[in-house]
N, CA and C atoms as an extended XYZ file, in Angstrom:
519
Properties=species:S:1:pos:R:3:atomname:S:1:resname:S:1:resid:I:1 pbc="F F F"
N       -43.909      -99.625       36.792 N   UNK     1
C       -44.535     -100.817       37.341 CA  UNK     1
C       -44.078     -101.870       36.617 C   UNK     1
N       -43.919     -102.093       35.364 N   UNK     2
C       -43.755     -102.982       34.731 CA  UNK     2
C       -42.173     -103.686       35.001 C   UNK     2
N       -41.060     -102.536       35.364 N   UNK     3
C       -39.676     -102.907       35.418 CA  UNK     3
C       -39.859     -103.562       36.688 C   UNK     3
N       -40.377     -102.697       38.224 N   UNK     4
C       -40.693     -103.607       38.955 CA  UNK     4
C       -41.049     -105.339       39.382 C   UNK     4
N       -42.189     -105.323       38.448 N   UNK     5
C       -42.467     -106.551       38.262 CA  UNK     5
C       -41.152     -107.465       38.093 C   UNK     5
N       -40.923     -107.310       36.860 N   UNK     6
C       -39.894     -107.942       36.378 CA  UNK     6
C       -38.930     -107.967       37.171 C   UNK     6
N       -38.316     -106.833       38.138 N   UNK     7
C       -37.080     -107.301       38.638 CA  UNK     7
C       -38.074     -108.192       40.211 C   UNK     7
N       -38.943     -108.171       40.464 N   UNK     8
C       -39.161     -109.476       41.854 CA  UNK     8
C       -39.618     -110.521       41.399 C   UNK     8
N       -40.012     -110.375       40.291 N   UNK     9
C       -40.043     -111.988       39.386 CA  UNK     9
C       -39.185     -112.448       37.953 C   UNK     9
N       -38.558     -112.545       37.726 N   UNK    10
C       -37.683     -113.014       36.647 CA  UNK    10
C       -38.215     -113.645       35.454 C   UNK    10
N       -39.048     -115.302       36.452 N   UNK    11
C       -39.454     -116.124       35.635 CA  UNK    11
C       -41.005     -116.148       34.778 C   UNK    11
N       -41.672     -114.638       35.481 N   UNK    12
C       -42.572     -114.636       35.059 CA  UNK    12
C       -42.682     -113.724       33.869 C   UNK    12
N       -41.357     -113.172       33.957 N   UNK    13
C       -41.117     -112.804       32.354 CA  UNK    13
C       -40.109     -113.245       31.329 C   UNK    13
N       -41.446     -114.821       30.285 N   UNK    14
C       -41.000     -115.311       29.764 CA  UNK    14
C       -39.719     -114.334       28.268 C   UNK    14
N       -40.604     -113.911       27.958 N   UNK    15
C       -39.720     -112.867       26.528 CA  UNK    15
C       -38.562     -112.771       26.793 C   UNK    15
N       -38.037     -112.190       27.930 N   UNK    16
C       -36.516     -112.018       27.484 CA  UNK    16
C       -35.641     -113.276       28.232 C   UNK    16
N       -36.562     -114.455       28.621 N   UNK    17
C       -35.961     -115.882       28.787 CA  UNK    17
C       -35.413     -116.171       27.412 C   UNK    17
N       -36.527     -116.293       26.981 N   UNK    18
C       -36.952     -117.318       25.482 CA  UNK    18
C       -35.854     -117.202       24.532 C   UNK    18
N       -35.414     -115.200       24.416 N   UNK    19
C       -34.734     -114.657       23.449 CA  UNK    19
C       -32.747     -115.196       23.950 C   UNK    19
N       -32.887     -115.053       25.574 N   UNK    20
C       -31.378     -115.452       25.899 CA  UNK    20
C       -31.240     -116.788       25.953 C   UNK    20
N       -32.165     -117.921       25.892 N   UNK    21
C       -31.810     -119.001       25.794 CA  UNK    21
C       -31.711     -118.957       24.450 C   UNK    21
N       -32.585     -118.406       23.610 N   UNK    22
C       -32.354     -119.128       21.844 CA  UNK    22
C       -30.892     -118.039       21.360 C   UNK    22
N       -30.577     -117.588       22.281 N   UNK    23
C       -28.806     -116.635       21.958 CA  UNK    23
C       -27.913     -117.220       21.997 C   UNK    23
N       -28.235     -117.935       23.514 N   UNK    24
C       -26.915     -119.140       24.173 CA  UNK    24
C       -27.185     -121.021       23.372 C   UNK    24
N       -27.937     -120.907       22.834 N   UNK    25
C       -27.908     -122.072       22.322 CA  UNK    25
C       -27.463     -121.571       20.720 C   UNK    25
N       -27.914     -120.827       20.147 N   UNK    26
C       -26.982     -120.402       18.500 CA  UNK    26
C       -25.680     -120.359       19.023 C   UNK    26
N       -25.495     -119.267       20.143 N   UNK    27
C       -23.440     -119.870       20.108 CA  UNK    27
C       -23.445     -120.715       20.204 C   UNK    27
N       -23.787     -121.669       20.888 N   UNK    28
C       -23.406     -122.962       21.618 CA  UNK    28
C       -22.959     -123.713       19.979 C   UNK    28
N       -23.914     -123.468       18.939 N   UNK    29
C       -23.929     -124.597       17.835 CA  UNK    29
C       -22.865     -123.613       16.999 C   UNK    29
N       -22.921     -122.790       17.524 N   UNK    30
C       -21.913     -121.726       16.320 CA  UNK    30
C       -20.510     -122.033       17.095 C   UNK    30
N       -20.535     -122.421       18.663 N   UNK    31
C       -18.958     -122.767       19.258 CA  UNK    31
C       -18.708     -124.412       18.371 C   UNK    31
N       -19.153     -125.261       18.216 N   UNK    32
C       -19.476     -126.627       18.002 CA  UNK    32
C       -18.992     -126.632       16.320 C   UNK    32
N       -19.404     -125.393       15.899 N   UNK    33
C       -19.163     -125.229       14.204 CA  UNK    33
C       -17.932     -125.192       14.260 C   UNK    33
N       -17.518     -124.134       14.552 N   UNK    34
C       -16.073     -123.334       14.910 CA  UNK    34
C       -14.890     -124.537       15.316 C   UNK    34
N       -15.646     -125.270       16.486 N   UNK    35
C       -13.948     -126.609       16.969 CA  UNK    35
C       -15.255     -128.062       16.998 C   UNK    35
N       -14.990     -128.183       15.990 N   UNK    36
C       -15.915     -129.664       15.953 CA  UNK    36
C       -15.100     -131.083       16.856 C   UNK    36
N       -13.695     -131.102       16.879 N   UNK    37
C       -12.879     -132.028       17.576 CA  UNK    37
C       -12.842     -131.794       18.836 C   UNK    37
N       -13.031     -130.314       19.860 N   UNK    38
C       -13.157     -130.486       21.122 CA  UNK    38
C       -14.955     -130.796       21.205 C   UNK    38
N       -15.737     -130.316       20.788 N   UNK    39
C       -17.522     -130.974       20.982 CA  UNK    39
C       -16.868     -131.998       21.055 C   UNK    39
N       -16.694     -132.845       19.908 N   UNK    40
C       -16.848     -134.528       19.482 CA  UNK    40
C       -15.581     -134.734       20.901 C   UNK    40
N       -14.937     -134.316       21.569 N   UNK    41
C       -13.941     -134.700       22.489 CA  UNK    41
C       -14.988     -134.796       23.682 C   UNK    41
N       -15.305     -133.315       24.024 N   UNK    42
C       -16.288     -133.486       25.190 CA  UNK    42
C       -17.581     -134.511       25.171 C   UNK    42
N       -18.101     -134.984       23.598 N   UNK    43
C       -19.328     -135.870       24.108 CA  UNK    43
C       -18.473     -137.233       24.448 C   UNK    43
N       -17.352     -137.795       23.670 N   UNK    44
C       -17.099     -138.868       24.212 CA  UNK    44
C       -16.692     -139.330       25.710 C   UNK    44
N       -16.019     -138.111       25.967 N   UNK    45
C       -15.475     -138.180       27.520 CA  UNK    45
C       -16.756     -137.808       28.165 C   UNK    45
N       -18.226     -137.883       27.938 N   UNK    46
C       -19.453     -137.622       28.740 CA  UNK    46
C       -19.217     -138.951       28.642 C   UNK    46
N       -19.516     -139.957       27.668 N   UNK    47
C       -19.935     -141.198       27.357 CA  UNK    47
C       -18.860     -141.734       27.584 C   UNK    47
N       -17.762     -141.691       27.880 N   UNK    48
C       -16.796     -142.826       28.735 CA  UNK    48
C       -17.180     -142.660       30.693 C   UNK    48
N       -17.814     -141.400       30.617 N   UNK    49
C       -17.802     -141.591       32.242 CA  UNK    49
C       -18.998     -142.141       32.680 C   UNK    49
N       -20.324     -142.203       31.970 N   UNK    50
C       -21.582     -142.228       31.741 CA  UNK    50
C       -21.243     -144.363       32.009 C   UNK    50
N       -20.549     -144.765       30.387 N   UNK    51
C       -20.414     -146.236       30.215 CA  UNK    51
C       -19.509     -146.492       32.190 C   UNK    51
N       -18.621     -145.764       32.549 N   UNK    52
C       -17.519     -146.336       33.701 CA  UNK    52
C       -18.885     -146.215       34.748 C   UNK    52
N       -19.872     -144.999       34.914 N   UNK    53
C       -20.544     -144.834       35.902 CA  UNK    53
C       -21.964     -146.365       36.439 C   UNK    53
N       -22.275     -146.507       35.148 N   UNK    54
C       -22.968     -147.554       34.903 CA  UNK    54
C       -22.245     -148.811       35.201 C   UNK    54
N       -21.019     -149.470       34.372 N   UNK    55
C       -20.543     -150.840       35.044 CA  UNK    55
C       -20.304     -150.201       36.640 C   UNK    55
N       -19.884     -149.287       37.107 N   UNK    56
C       -19.458     -149.458       38.593 CA  UNK    56
C       -21.345     -150.150       39.587 C   UNK    56
N       -21.858     -149.161       39.003 N   UNK    57
C       -23.040     -149.695       40.082 CA  UNK    57
C       -23.587     -151.116       39.640 C   UNK    57
N       -23.726     -151.367       38.055 N   UNK    58
C       -23.927     -152.630       38.057 CA  UNK    58
C       -23.485     -153.493       38.736 C   UNK    58
N       -21.962     -153.745       39.091 N   UNK    59
C       -21.332     -154.723       39.563 CA  UNK    59
C       -21.373     -154.251       41.317 C   UNK    59
N       -21.828     -153.334       41.883 N   UNK    60
C       -21.894     -153.161       43.460 CA  UNK    60
C       -23.321     -153.049       43.825 C   UNK    60
N       -24.365     -154.256       42.919 N   UNK    61
C       -25.350     -154.732       42.948 CA  UNK    61
C       -24.974     -155.681       44.381 C   UNK    61
N       -25.800     -155.325       45.703 N   UNK    62
C       -25.380     -156.367       46.841 CA  UNK    62
C       -24.371     -157.324       47.028 C   UNK    62
N       -23.399     -155.725       46.778 N   UNK    63
C       -21.994     -156.062       46.708 CA  UNK    63
C       -21.724     -156.458       48.161 C   UNK    63
N       -20.518     -157.356       48.759 N   UNK    64
C       -20.013     -157.518       50.269 CA  UNK    64
C       -17.944     -157.964       49.605 C   UNK    64
N       -17.144     -157.480       50.582 N   UNK    65
C       -16.161     -157.523       50.712 CA  UNK    65
C       -15.808     -158.870       50.766 C   UNK    65
N       -14.622     -159.291       50.030 N   UNK    66
C       -13.337     -161.052       50.655 CA  UNK    66
C       -13.832     -160.845       52.407 C   UNK    66
N       -13.959     -160.137       53.078 N   UNK    67
C       -13.474     -160.521       53.877 CA  UNK    67
C       -14.916     -160.632       54.766 C   UNK    67
N       -16.462     -159.698       54.322 N   UNK    68
C       -17.450     -160.249       54.989 CA  UNK    68
C       -18.001     -161.435       54.344 C   UNK    68
N       -17.808     -161.863       52.547 N   UNK    69
C       -18.308     -163.377       52.364 CA  UNK    69
C       -17.530     -164.341       53.501 C   UNK    69
N       -15.927     -164.141       53.376 N   UNK    70
C       -15.781     -165.017       54.359 CA  UNK    70
C       -16.797     -165.332       55.478 C   UNK    70
N       -17.054     -164.081       56.157 N   UNK    71
C       -18.037     -164.341       57.237 CA  UNK    71
C       -19.137     -165.395       57.160 C   UNK    71
N       -20.175     -164.534       56.222 N   UNK    72
C       -21.031     -165.153       55.423 CA  UNK    72
C       -20.812     -166.400       55.245 C   UNK    72
N       -19.243     -167.215       54.926 N   UNK    73
C       -19.270     -168.790       54.655 CA  UNK    73
C       -18.961     -169.228       55.390 C   UNK    73
N       -18.309     -169.092       57.067 N   UNK    74
C       -18.448     -169.473       58.105 CA  UNK    74
C       -19.640     -169.710       58.742 C   UNK    74
N       -20.787     -168.635       58.401 N   UNK    75
C       -22.653     -168.996       58.722 CA  UNK    75
C       -22.864     -170.079       57.669 C   UNK    75
N       -22.436     -170.072       56.930 N   UNK    76
C       -22.975     -171.450       56.587 CA  UNK    76
C       -23.613     -171.096       54.996 C   UNK    76
N       -22.978     -170.153       54.690 N   UNK    77
C       -23.439     -169.820       53.301 CA  UNK    77
C       -23.495     -170.271       51.471 C   UNK    77
N       -24.131     -170.623       50.910 N   UNK    78
C       -24.418     -171.133       49.488 CA  UNK    78
C       -23.443     -169.927       48.920 C   UNK    78
N       -21.544     -170.986       48.682 N   UNK    79
C       -21.034     -169.817       46.949 CA  UNK    79
C       -21.421     -170.514       45.787 C   UNK    79
N       -21.602     -169.874       44.890 N   UNK    80
C       -21.896     -169.636       43.656 CA  UNK    80
C       -20.968     -169.203       42.660 C   UNK    80
N       -20.579     -170.236       42.145 N   UNK    81
C       -19.395     -169.986       41.090 CA  UNK    81
C       -19.960     -169.505       39.728 C   UNK    81
N       -20.297     -168.737       38.782 N   UNK    82
C       -20.976     -168.480       37.558 CA  UNK    82
C       -19.831     -168.396       36.543 C   UNK    82
N       -18.288     -169.107       36.952 N   UNK    83
C       -17.930     -169.075       35.483 CA  UNK    83
C       -18.445     -170.027       35.078 C   UNK    83
N       -17.310     -170.406       33.719 N   UNK    84
C       -17.410     -172.225       32.840 CA  UNK    84
C       -16.910     -172.876       33.853 C   UNK    84
N       -17.357     -174.257       33.403 N   UNK    85
C       -16.442     -175.482       34.546 CA  UNK    85
C       -15.219     -175.844       34.267 C   UNK    85
N       -13.956     -174.935       32.699 N   UNK    86
C       -12.346     -175.480       32.707 CA  UNK    86
C       -11.917     -174.130       33.839 C   UNK    86
N       -13.034     -173.208       33.981 N   UNK    87
C       -12.125     -171.867       34.947 CA  UNK    87
C       -12.412     -172.380       36.234 C   UNK    87
N       -13.366     -172.840       36.209 N   UNK    88
C       -13.940     -173.738       38.122 CA  UNK    88
C       -13.182     -174.311       38.571 C   UNK    88
N       -12.231     -175.276       37.713 N   UNK    89
C       -11.576     -176.779       37.794 CA  UNK    89
C       -10.012     -176.113       37.860 C   UNK    89
N        -9.826     -174.588       37.161 N   UNK    90
C        -8.777     -174.042       37.769 CA  UNK    90
C        -8.034     -173.354       38.776 C   UNK    90
N        -9.500     -173.254       39.548 N   UNK    91
C        -9.062     -172.263       40.920 CA  UNK    91
C       -10.705     -172.015       41.585 C   UNK    91
N       -11.021     -172.204       42.228 N   UNK    92
C       -12.481     -171.634       43.266 CA  UNK    92
C       -12.443     -171.165       44.405 C   UNK    92
N       -13.339     -170.850       44.862 N   UNK    93
C       -12.885     -170.842       46.493 CA  UNK    93
C       -13.758     -172.036       46.814 C   UNK    93
N       -13.168     -172.399       48.275 N   UNK    94
C       -13.707     -173.504       48.764 CA  UNK    94
C       -14.763     -174.601       48.366 C   UNK    94
N       -15.724     -174.056       49.087 N   UNK    95
C       -17.072     -175.449       48.703 CA  UNK    95
C       -17.505     -174.644       47.819 C   UNK    95
N       -17.643     -174.123       46.691 N   UNK    96
C       -18.461     -173.195       45.871 CA  UNK    96
C       -18.704     -174.119       45.121 C   UNK    96
N       -19.823     -173.961       44.637 N   UNK    97
C       -20.899     -174.880       43.412 CA  UNK    97
C       -20.426     -174.350       41.873 C   UNK    97
N       -20.354     -174.903       41.149 N   UNK    98
C       -20.450     -174.486       39.487 CA  UNK    98
C       -21.423     -174.530       38.826 C   UNK    98
N       -22.186     -172.879       38.919 N   UNK    99
C       -23.332     -172.730       38.015 CA  UNK    99
C       -23.175     -171.870       37.399 C   UNK    99
N       -23.124     -172.883       36.073 N   UNK   100
C       -22.290     -171.003       34.675 CA  UNK   100
C       -23.251     -170.738       34.833 C   UNK   100
N       -23.421     -169.074       34.715 N   UNK   101
C       -24.508     -168.086       34.514 CA  UNK   101
C       -25.108     -167.810       33.583 C   UNK   101
N       -25.286     -168.955       32.419 N   UNK   102
C       -25.957     -169.315       31.445 CA  UNK   102
C       -27.146     -169.977       32.040 C   UNK   102
N       -26.971     -171.125       32.841 N   UNK   103
C       -27.472     -172.753       33.412 CA  UNK   103
C       -28.228     -171.563       35.048 C   UNK   103
N       -28.131     -170.587       34.966 N   UNK   104
C       -28.400     -170.095       36.538 CA  UNK   104
C       -30.178     -170.523       36.347 C   UNK   104
N       -30.933     -170.144       35.790 N   UNK   105
C       -32.597     -169.712       35.530 CA  UNK   105
C       -32.574     -171.457       35.927 C   UNK   105
N       -32.344     -171.982       34.911 N   UNK   106
C       -32.891     -173.468       34.481 CA  UNK   106
C       -32.403     -174.659       35.974 C   UNK   106
N       -31.707     -174.346       36.561 N   UNK   107
C       -30.759     -174.407       37.664 CA  UNK   107
C       -31.847     -174.281       38.887 C   UNK   107
N       -32.162     -173.524       39.304 N   UNK   108
C       -32.478     -172.610       40.637 CA  UNK   108
C       -33.482     -173.329       41.248 C   UNK   108
N       -34.106     -174.529       40.437 N   UNK   109
C       -34.578     -175.495       40.649 CA  UNK   109
C       -34.334     -175.940       42.052 C   UNK   109
N       -33.153     -176.687       41.662 N   UNK   110
C       -32.012     -177.749       42.457 CA  UNK   110
C       -31.388     -177.092       43.572 C   UNK   110
N       -31.873     -175.278       43.320 N   UNK   111
C       -31.122     -174.664       44.430 CA  UNK   111
C       -32.142     -174.012       45.897 C   UNK   111
N       -33.352     -174.038       45.684 N   UNK   112
C       -34.518     -174.135       46.105 CA  UNK   112
C       -34.141     -173.504       47.685 C   UNK   112
N       -33.887     -174.827       48.171 N   UNK   113
C       -33.679     -175.074       49.805 CA  UNK   113
C       -33.115     -173.831       50.020 C   UNK   113
N       -32.193     -173.026       49.542 N   UNK   114
C       -31.315     -171.775       49.481 CA  UNK   114
C       -32.392     -170.114       49.752 C   UNK   114
N       -33.469     -170.674       49.144 N   UNK   115
C       -34.242     -169.409       49.207 CA  UNK   115
C       -34.146     -168.194       50.230 C   UNK   115
N       -34.202     -168.575       51.382 N   UNK   116
C       -34.332     -167.723       52.440 CA  UNK   116
C       -32.704     -167.681       53.341 C   UNK   116
N       -31.663     -168.417       52.779 N   UNK   117
C       -30.446     -168.460       53.135 CA  UNK   117
C       -29.488     -167.619       52.274 C   UNK   117
N       -28.654     -167.105       53.441 N   UNK   118
C       -27.404     -166.489       52.437 CA  UNK   118
C       -27.042     -167.376       51.102 C   UNK   118
N       -26.825     -166.749       50.340 N   UNK   119
C       -26.309     -167.247       48.691 CA  UNK   119
C       -24.828     -165.850       48.713 C   UNK   119
N       -24.140     -166.457       48.228 N   UNK   120
C       -23.257     -165.497       47.352 CA  UNK   120
C       -22.955     -165.698       45.879 C   UNK   120
N       -22.668     -165.512       45.111 N   UNK   121
C       -22.367     -165.220       43.770 CA  UNK   121
C       -21.057     -164.747       43.270 C   UNK   121
N       -20.055     -165.352       42.172 N   UNK   122
C       -18.713     -164.500       42.741 CA  UNK   122
C       -18.792     -164.739       40.967 C   UNK   122
N       -18.069     -164.554       40.217 N   UNK   123
C       -17.568     -164.801       38.850 CA  UNK   123
C       -16.014     -164.505       38.982 C   UNK   123
N       -14.808     -164.275       37.691 N   UNK   124
C       -13.590     -163.376       37.643 CA  UNK   124
C       -13.535     -161.799       37.960 C   UNK   124
N       -14.832     -160.909       37.874 N   UNK   125
C       -14.217     -159.764       37.768 CA  UNK   125
C       -15.623     -159.236       38.323 C   UNK   125
N       -16.815     -159.594       38.998 N   UNK   126
C       -18.037     -159.603       39.321 CA  UNK   126
C       -19.375     -158.647       38.910 C   UNK   126
N       -19.007     -158.566       37.684 N   UNK   127
C       -20.301     -158.459       36.657 CA  UNK   127
C       -20.786     -159.421       36.305 C   UNK   127
N       -20.421     -160.260       35.826 N   UNK   128
C       -21.210     -161.573       36.053 CA  UNK   128
C       -22.120     -162.244       37.557 C   UNK   128
N       -20.832     -162.451       38.571 N   UNK   129
C       -21.614     -162.029       39.628 CA  UNK   129
C       -22.619     -160.945       39.835 C   UNK   129
N       -22.719     -160.003       39.599 N   UNK   130
C       -23.722     -159.268       39.888 CA  UNK   130
C       -24.706     -159.223       39.372 C   UNK   130
N       -25.441     -159.473       37.948 N   UNK   131
C       -26.481     -160.207       37.063 CA  UNK   131
C       -26.749     -161.141       37.978 C   UNK   131
N       -26.386     -161.993       37.866 N   UNK   132
C       -26.106     -163.589       39.036 CA  UNK   132
C       -27.099     -162.893       40.068 C   UNK   132
N       -26.695     -162.448       40.839 N   UNK   133
C       -28.041     -162.126       42.131 CA  UNK   133
C       -28.602     -161.103       41.548 C   UNK   133
N       -28.927     -160.575       41.006 N   UNK   134
C       -30.111     -159.968       39.907 CA  UNK   134
C       -30.915     -160.712       39.827 C   UNK   134
N       -30.627     -162.061       39.228 N   UNK   135
C       -31.363     -162.804       38.556 CA  UNK   135
C       -31.832     -163.695       39.919 C   UNK   135
N       -31.297     -164.376       40.448 N   UNK   136
C       -31.444     -165.012       41.607 CA  UNK   136
C       -32.578     -164.193       42.709 C   UNK   136
N       -32.200     -162.805       42.603 N   UNK   137
C       -33.579     -162.198       42.861 CA  UNK   137
C       -34.546     -162.257       42.988 C   UNK   137
N       -34.876     -162.299       41.699 N   UNK   138
C       -35.544     -162.351       39.707 CA  UNK   138
C       -36.917     -163.326       40.781 C   UNK   138
N       -35.490     -164.752       41.252 N   UNK   139
C       -36.270     -166.391       40.771 CA  UNK   139
C       -36.920     -166.208       42.117 C   UNK   139
N       -36.699     -165.595       43.378 N   UNK   140
C       -37.443     -165.644       44.672 CA  UNK   140
C       -36.049     -165.848       45.953 C   UNK   140
N       -35.394     -165.702       45.364 N   UNK   141
C       -34.725     -165.554       46.590 CA  UNK   141
C       -34.281     -164.699       47.258 C   UNK   141
N       -34.044     -164.363       48.705 N   UNK   142
C       -34.295     -163.132       49.616 CA  UNK   142
C       -32.898     -162.672       49.979 C   UNK   142
N       -31.498     -163.421       50.032 N   UNK   143
C       -31.130     -163.147       50.321 CA  UNK   143
C       -29.418     -163.221       49.693 C   UNK   143
N       -29.591     -162.494       48.298 N   UNK   144
C       -28.171     -162.697       47.848 CA  UNK   144
C       -27.320     -161.999       47.822 C   UNK   144
N       -25.993     -162.684       47.579 N   UNK   145
C       -25.070     -161.293       47.177 CA  UNK   145
C       -23.908     -161.568       46.344 C   UNK   145
N       -23.129     -159.987       46.256 N   UNK   146
C       -22.316     -160.692       45.274 CA  UNK   146
C       -21.053     -160.366       45.819 C   UNK   146
N       -20.156     -161.393       45.082 N   UNK   147
C       -18.601     -161.155       45.729 CA  UNK   147
C       -17.647     -159.727       44.786 C   UNK   147
N       -17.606     -158.710       46.001 N   UNK   148
C       -17.313     -156.982       44.770 CA  UNK   148
C       -15.698     -157.438       44.246 C   UNK   148
N       -15.981     -157.727       42.905 N   UNK   149
C       -14.747     -157.789       42.509 CA  UNK   149
C       -14.405     -158.957       41.906 C   UNK   149
N       -15.505     -159.921       42.146 N   UNK   150
C       -14.920     -161.632       41.638 CA  UNK   150
C       -14.107     -161.628       42.862 C   UNK   150
N       -13.675     -163.118       41.601 N   UNK   151
C       -12.670     -164.072       42.453 CA  UNK   151
C       -11.247     -163.254       41.950 C   UNK   151
N       -10.703     -162.200       41.462 N   UNK   152
C        -9.683     -161.409       41.041 CA  UNK   152
C        -9.770     -160.804       43.131 C   UNK   152
N       -10.410     -160.233       43.337 N   UNK   153
C       -10.593     -159.861       44.429 CA  UNK   153
C       -10.239     -160.285       45.665 C   UNK   153
N       -10.652     -162.065       45.440 N   UNK   154
C       -10.634     -162.844       46.332 CA  UNK   154
C        -8.572     -163.397       46.481 C   UNK   154
N        -8.506     -163.112       45.317 N   UNK   155
C        -7.112     -163.782       44.903 CA  UNK   155
C        -6.140     -162.391       45.400 C   UNK   155
N        -6.346     -161.324       45.428 N   UNK   156
C        -5.702     -160.389       45.205 CA  UNK   156
C        -5.475     -160.051       47.047 C   UNK   156
N        -6.470     -160.772       47.967 N   UNK   157
C        -6.483     -160.523       49.355 CA  UNK   157
C        -6.199     -161.444       49.940 C   UNK   157
N        -5.019     -162.447       49.158 N   UNK   158
C        -4.482     -163.911       49.408 CA  UNK   158
C        -5.726     -164.761       50.050 C   UNK   158
N        -6.566     -164.704       49.675 N   UNK   159
C        -7.788     -165.955       50.407 CA  UNK   159
C        -7.528     -167.282       49.636 C   UNK   159
N        -7.709     -168.392       49.851 N   UNK   160
C        -6.868     -169.714       49.508 CA  UNK   160
C        -8.109     -170.117       48.334 C   UNK   160
N        -7.180     -170.523       47.575 N   UNK   161
C        -8.574     -171.518       46.281 CA  UNK   161
C        -8.035     -172.578       46.403 C   UNK   161
N        -9.290     -173.053       45.883 N   UNK   162
C        -9.759     -174.964       45.678 CA  UNK   162
C        -9.230     -175.624       44.186 C   UNK   162
N        -8.339     -176.346       44.051 N   UNK   163
C        -8.649     -176.843       42.501 CA  UNK   163
C        -9.112     -178.221       42.292 C   UNK   163
N       -10.028     -178.746       41.632 N   UNK   164
C       -10.719     -179.172       41.238 CA  UNK   164
C        -9.522     -180.860       40.372 C   UNK   164
N        -9.422     -181.655       41.016 N   UNK   165
C        -8.043     -182.833       40.228 CA  UNK   165
C        -9.528     -183.685       39.137 C   UNK   165
N        -8.462     -183.910       38.359 N   UNK   166
C        -8.880     -185.403       37.577 CA  UNK   166
C       -10.287     -185.910       38.058 C   UNK   166
N        -9.970     -186.415       39.597 N   UNK   167
C       -11.060     -187.258       40.046 CA  UNK   167
C       -12.014     -186.578       40.430 C   UNK   167
N       -12.324     -185.269       40.242 N   UNK   168
C       -14.030     -184.646       40.862 CA  UNK   168
C       -13.692     -184.030       41.898 C   UNK   168
N       -12.974     -184.560       42.954 N   UNK   169
C       -12.411     -184.267       43.981 CA  UNK   169
C       -11.428     -182.724       44.465 C   UNK   169
N       -12.092     -182.050       45.332 N   UNK   170
C       -11.757     -180.438       45.480 CA  UNK   170
C       -10.060     -180.312       46.882 C   UNK   170
N        -9.218     -180.498       46.214 N   UNK   171
C        -8.216     -180.310       47.263 CA  UNK   171
C        -7.803     -179.253       47.451 C   UNK   171
N        -7.302     -178.333       48.647 N   UNK   172
C        -6.925     -176.709       49.056 CA  UNK   172
C        -5.900     -176.332       48.260 C   UNK   172
N        -5.587     -175.050       47.711 N   UNK   173
C        -4.305     -174.833       46.923 CA  UNK   173
C        -3.096     -173.551       48.067 C   UNK   173
């Protein structure tokens, strides 16, 4: 009778499962002891994959392509360049406003009229743009997007840049 119960409900027969689990763990530790370099390489590979996935998910926050950004810009979206002033002066997207990512929270009050309108953030690669978009969302902005790939993706798609001349005016490039 016990064998038939054990065959029908293998999860209920715990002593055999615990023994099996202990044996497998012992074999795993034995393997790690005999092959430390392989075990370290596996742990390192898992860490690299985890880092890459987390980075990709951070960049993908409210992401939109360059073509989608152009469409929103044509509808009157505010574009925020989150890079430093010298980078902004060297080349930026059309009518973008320069608000360095470190000053975003302090300048949010000056952007309050855009709380319910489309706002596009970008940086060089998209990482700071995504964190800036998250910051704006926390501050009550409802329609915030991040340019996926940042200015690098914009340039890769052969879209125009504007440069700020020494007089402070922007000119198309």
